[in-house]
C-alpha positions as CSV (number, residue, x, y, z in Angstrom):
1,M,-13.7,78.7,14.8
2,F,-17.0,76.7,15.4
3,A,-19.2,79.7,16.4
4,L,-17.9,81.7,13.3
5,P,-20.9,81.9,10.7
6,W,-20.8,80.9,7.1
7,V,-20.6,83.6,4.8
8,P,-21.5,83.7,1.0
9,V,-18.5,84.8,-1.1
10,N,-17.5,84.9,-4.6
11,I,-14.1,83.7,-5.1
12,G,-12.5,83.5,-8.7
13,G,-16.0,83.6,-10.2
14,S,-17.4,80.7,-8.0
15,D,-19.9,81.2,-5.4
16,L,-19.1,79.5,-2.1
17,L,-20.1,79.4,1.5
18,A,-16.7,80.5,3.5
19,K,-15.8,80.2,7.2
20,A,-12.2,81.6,8.0
21,W,-10.3,82.1,11.2
22,F,-7.0,83.8,11.6
23,G,-5.0,83.9,14.6
24,D,-1.6,85.5,15.2
25,T,0.5,82.8,13.7
26,Q,-2.0,80.4,12.4
27,Y,-5.3,80.1,10.3
28,R,-8.0,77.8,9.3
29,V,-10.4,77.9,6.3
30,L,-13.5,76.0,5.4
31,L,-15.0,76.4,1.8
32,S,-18.2,74.6,0.7
33,D,-20.1,74.7,-2.6
34,L,-22.9,72.7,-0.8
35,N,-21.6,69.5,-2.6
36,T,-18.2,69.2,-0.9
37,V,-16.6,70.8,2.0
38,W,-12.8,71.7,1.8
39,D,-10.7,72.4,4.7
40,E,-7.2,73.8,5.5
41,E,-5.5,74.6,8.9
42,M,-1.8,76.0,8.9
43,T,0.4,76.6,11.9
44,A,3.4,79.1,12.0
45,G,6.0,76.7,10.8
46,D,3.9,75.6,7.9
47,I,3.1,79.2,6.9
48,Q,6.7,80.2,7.1
49,S,7.7,77.3,4.8
50,R,5.1,77.9,2.2
51,A,5.8,81.5,2.3
52,Q,9.6,81.0,1.4
53,D,8.6,78.4,-1.3
54,L,6.3,80.8,-3.2
55,N,8.1,83.9,-2.4
56,K,11.9,83.3,-2.8
57,R,12.8,86.9,-2.0
58,L,10.9,87.1,1.3
59,R,13.0,88.1,4.3
60,S,10.2,88.8,7.0
61,P,7.7,85.9,7.4
62,T,5.8,87.7,10.2
63,Q,5.2,90.6,8.0
64,A,4.2,88.4,5.3
65,F,1.6,86.6,7.6
66,S,0.2,90.1,8.7
67,H,-0.1,91.0,4.9
68,L,-1.8,88.0,4.2
69,C,-4.4,88.1,7.0
70,S,-5.2,91.9,5.8
71,V,-5.7,90.7,2.3
72,A,-7.3,87.5,2.8
73,R,-10.0,88.2,5.5
74,P,-11.9,90.6,3.2
75,C,-11.9,87.6,0.5
76,F,-13.4,85.2,2.9
77,S,-15.9,87.4,4.8
78,S,-17.4,89.0,1.6
79,E,-16.2,92.5,3.0
80,D,-16.0,95.6,0.5
81,D,-12.3,96.3,1.4
82,D,-10.0,98.5,-0.7
83,Q,-7.2,95.9,-0.1
84,I,-9.2,93.2,-1.9
85,S,-9.0,95.2,-5.1
86,T,-5.2,95.1,-5.1
87,A,-5.0,91.2,-4.8
88,H,-5.9,89.1,-7.6
89,V,-7.7,85.7,-6.6
90,T,-8.3,82.7,-8.6
91,L,-9.6,79.2,-7.9
92,E,-8.6,75.8,-9.1
93,Q,-10.1,72.6,-8.4
94,H,-8.2,69.3,-9.0
95,G,-8.4,65.9,-8.0
96,G,-11.2,66.7,-5.4
97,N,-9.1,69.3,-3.7
98,L,-9.4,73.3,-4.0
99,T,-6.8,75.7,-4.3
100,V,-7.3,79.5,-3.9
101,K,-4.3,81.4,-5.3
102,L,-3.9,84.8,-4.3
103,K,-1.4,87.5,-5.8
104,S,-0.7,90.9,-4.0
105,E,2.0,93.4,-3.4
106,L,4.3,93.6,-0.4
107,A,6.9,96.4,0.1
108,G,6.8,97.0,-3.6
109,L,7.3,93.2,-4.6
110,P,4.8,90.7,-5.6
111,F,3.5,88.3,-2.8
112,Y,2.0,85.0,-3.8
113,W,0.1,82.7,-1.5
114,E,-2.1,79.6,-1.9
115,F,-4.7,78.1,0.2
116,R,-4.4,74.4,-0.6
117,C,-7.8,72.9,1.0
118,T,-8.5,69.2,0.9
119,T,-11.8,67.5,1.3
120,T,-13.1,67.7,4.9
121,P,-14.2,64.5,6.6
122,V,-17.8,63.8,7.3
123,G,-17.5,64.4,11.0
124,V,-16.2,68.0,10.5
125,V,-19.1,68.8,8.0
126,C,-21.8,67.6,10.4
127,R,-20.0,69.4,13.3
128,H,-19.9,73.1,11.6
129,L,-23.0,72.6,9.1
130,V,-25.4,69.7,9.7
131,R,-25.9,70.1,13.5
132,P,-26.1,73.8,13.7
133,L,-28.5,74.1,10.8
134,L,-30.8,71.4,12.5
135,A,-30.6,73.5,15.7
136,V,-31.5,76.6,14.0
137,S,-34.5,75.1,12.3
138,R,-35.8,73.8,15.7
139,V,-35.2,77.5,17.2
140,L,-37.1,78.9,14.2
141,Q,-39.9,76.3,14.6
142,Q,-40.2,77.2,18.2
143,Q,-40.5,81.0,17.3
144,V,-43.3,80.3,15.0
145,E,-45.3,78.3,17.5
146,D,-44.7,81.1,20.1
147,L,-45.9,83.7,17.6
148,A,-49.0,81.7,16.9
149,A,-49.8,81.4,20.5
150,L,-49.4,85.1,20.9
151,L,-51.7,85.8,18.0
152,A,-54.3,83.5,19.4
153,R,-54.3,85.7,22.5
154,K,-54.3,88.9,20.6
155,D,-57.5,87.6,18.6
156,A,-59.2,86.8,22.1
157,E,-58.4,90.3,23.2
158,I,-59.8,91.8,20.0
159,Q,-63.0,89.6,20.3
160,D,-63.5,90.9,24.1
161,Y,-63.2,94.6,22.7
162,Q,-65.8,93.8,20.1
163,E,-68.2,92.1,22.4
164,N,-68.0,95.3,24.5
165,R,-69.0,97.4,21.6
166,A,-65.7,98.5,20.5
167,V,-65.3,99.4,17.0
168,L,-62.4,100.2,14.8
169,S,-61.6,104.0,14.1
170,R,-60.0,103.0,10.7
171,A,-61.6,100.1,8.8
172,R,-58.3,99.3,7.0
173,L,-56.9,97.9,10.3
174,H,-59.4,95.2,10.4
175,T,-57.8,91.7,10.2
176,E,-59.2,88.2,10.1
177,P,-58.6,85.7,13.1
178,F,-55.4,84.1,12.7
179,E,-55.7,80.2,12.0
180,V,-52.4,78.5,12.2
181,H,-53.3,75.5,10.1
182,R,-54.5,77.7,7.1
183,Y,-51.2,79.8,7.5
184,R,-49.1,76.5,7.4
185,E,-50.8,75.5,4.2
186,N,-50.3,78.8,2.9
187,V,-46.6,78.7,3.6
188,F,-46.2,75.1,1.9
189,T,-48.4,76.0,-1.2
190,Q,-47.7,79.7,-2.1
191,I,-45.0,81.3,0.0
192,V,-42.3,78.6,-0.3
193,P,-42.9,78.3,-4.2
194,Q,-42.8,82.1,-4.5
195,M,-39.4,82.5,-2.7
196,G,-37.7,80.3,-5.0
197,V,-35.5,78.7,-2.3
198,T,-33.6,75.7,-3.7
199,L,-31.5,73.0,-2.1
200,D,-28.4,74.7,-3.5
201,S,-29.2,78.3,-2.5
202,L,-26.3,79.9,-0.6
203,G,-28.6,82.6,1.5
204,F,-26.9,82.9,4.5
205,D,-28.0,86.6,5.4
206,S,-26.7,88.5,8.5
207,E,-29.9,87.4,10.7
208,L,-29.3,83.9,10.0
209,Q,-25.6,84.1,10.8
210,A,-26.3,85.7,14.1
211,L,-28.7,82.9,14.8
212,Y,-26.2,80.3,13.8
213,M,-23.5,82.0,16.1
214,A,-26.0,81.9,19.0
215,V,-26.8,78.1,18.6
216,S,-23.3,77.2,18.0
217,L,-22.1,78.9,21.1
218,G,-25.1,76.9,23.1
219,K,-24.6,76.9,26.7
220,T,-21.0,76.7,27.0
221,G,-19.8,79.4,24.7
222,Q,-20.1,82.2,27.3
223,K,-18.0,80.2,29.9
224,R,-15.1,78.8,27.7
225,K,-12.8,81.5,26.7
226,H,-9.9,81.1,23.9
227,S,-6.8,83.1,23.2
228,P,-6.8,84.8,19.7
229,D,-4.2,82.2,18.7
230,S,-5.7,78.9,20.2
231,S,-6.1,76.1,17.8
232,P,-9.4,75.7,16.0
233,A,-8.9,72.0,16.1
234,A,-8.7,72.1,19.9
235,E,-12.0,74.1,20.0
236,D,-13.7,71.5,17.4
237,N,-12.6,68.7,20.0
238,H,-14.0,70.5,23.0
239,V,-17.2,71.0,21.0
240,A,-17.6,67.4,19.9
241,E,-17.2,66.1,23.3
242,H,-20.2,68.6,24.3
243,H,-22.1,68.5,21.3
244,Q,-25.4,67.7,23.1
245,H,-25.2,71.1,24.7
246,I,-24.7,72.8,21.4
247,T,-27.7,71.2,19.8
248,D,-30.1,72.0,22.5
249,V,-32.4,74.8,21.8
250,P,-31.4,77.9,24.1
251,T,-33.9,78.0,27.0
252,D,-34.7,82.0,26.6
253,V,-35.8,80.9,23.0
254,G,-38.3,78.0,23.8
255,S,-41.5,77.4,25.7
256,S,-44.8,78.7,24.6
257,L,-46.7,81.5,26.3
258,A,-49.2,79.0,27.8
259,S,-46.6,76.8,29.2
260,Q,-45.0,80.0,30.9
261,E,-48.2,80.7,32.4
262,Q,-48.5,77.0,33.8
263,N,-44.9,77.3,35.1
264,D,-45.7,80.5,37.1
265,V,-48.5,78.9,38.7
266,K,-46.8,75.9,39.8
267,A,-43.8,77.9,41.0
268,S,-46.1,79.9,43.2
269,S,-47.4,76.7,45.0
270,G,-46.0,73.5,45.8
271,R,-49.3,71.6,45.1
272,P,-52.2,72.3,42.7
273,Q,-54.3,75.2,43.8
274,V,-57.9,74.5,44.5
275,A,-60.6,77.6,44.4
276,D,-62.5,78.1,47.4
277,T,-66.0,78.2,46.2
278,S,-67.5,80.2,49.0
279,T,-64.8,82.8,48.8
280,A,-65.0,83.2,45.1
281,A,-68.9,83.6,45.2
282,A,-68.6,86.5,48.0
283,G,-65.7,87.9,45.9
284,S,-68.1,87.8,42.7
285,E,-71.0,89.6,44.5
286,E,-68.6,92.2,45.9
287,R,-67.5,93.0,42.4
288,S,-70.9,92.8,40.7
289,T,-71.8,95.7,43.1
290,S,-68.9,97.8,43.2
291,R,-67.8,97.5,39.4
292,P,-67.3,100.9,38.0
293,K,-69.2,102.0,34.8
294,K,-67.3,101.0,31.6
295,K,-65.7,103.7,30.1
296,K,-65.5,104.3,26.3
297,A,-62.5,102.7,24.7
298,V,-59.9,105.1,23.1
299,G,-57.0,104.7,20.8
300,L,-57.2,101.8,18.1
301,F,-60.8,101.1,19.1
302,R,-63.6,103.7,20.0
């Protein structure tokens, strides 16, 4: 449940973020309008009791839950499914709680269900929303720094080509050297206002969902396995005990290019390397006499 992404959905005409998990005999649903987070977790006994209360003529609770999963999953995952068109979904908010009412048809008879979600404690909100999004922001910031370092190296490479009399074959490919400070200022003053991003934006696209899942899994996600019917509350308790692993930025995402080169040098020798001046001088003279004549650059430069 923890690693499932938040998905923007429209339920009963209201835009919400949803996170839903359906097991074999139980489910858990999280809904948020970015002002409040609502939650409901139901076990097999609770589901059977509510199904009987809402559907007096129901005779097969197992079949009813299977039908509920098939109809509710597209509703909470923003999928374009044919089954969702056969179900009528309404949303009611009362006393701080949220109820999602679903009406569909099972075996030729009307089938009713209600997701009765209550306000979620602050700890659950932090665990499912605040911590992962803070970790995602750290990963994205590290990506920006890595790309800035890569662009600086690319500019140095282009400058070396130009100093060796290489010219562009197409003038339209010319770019100015990248300046990270000017780029950041441009982001703050121009790009962000043009994007129209607000604090109540529900933009959780597929790429951000994938990054959310990767950060949420952290270092323990590949090792810990759960059965399809394991309790989401038990998973959340395990995650809460090890939240420091979850909020850490994955090692394969971080570290700039410069630090990678320094680590490679340190790994090759247990002590700092000291250059042998006599050997370096001899090698320099040898290279100066045996250096082949430079060839004309091809491809992008000529």
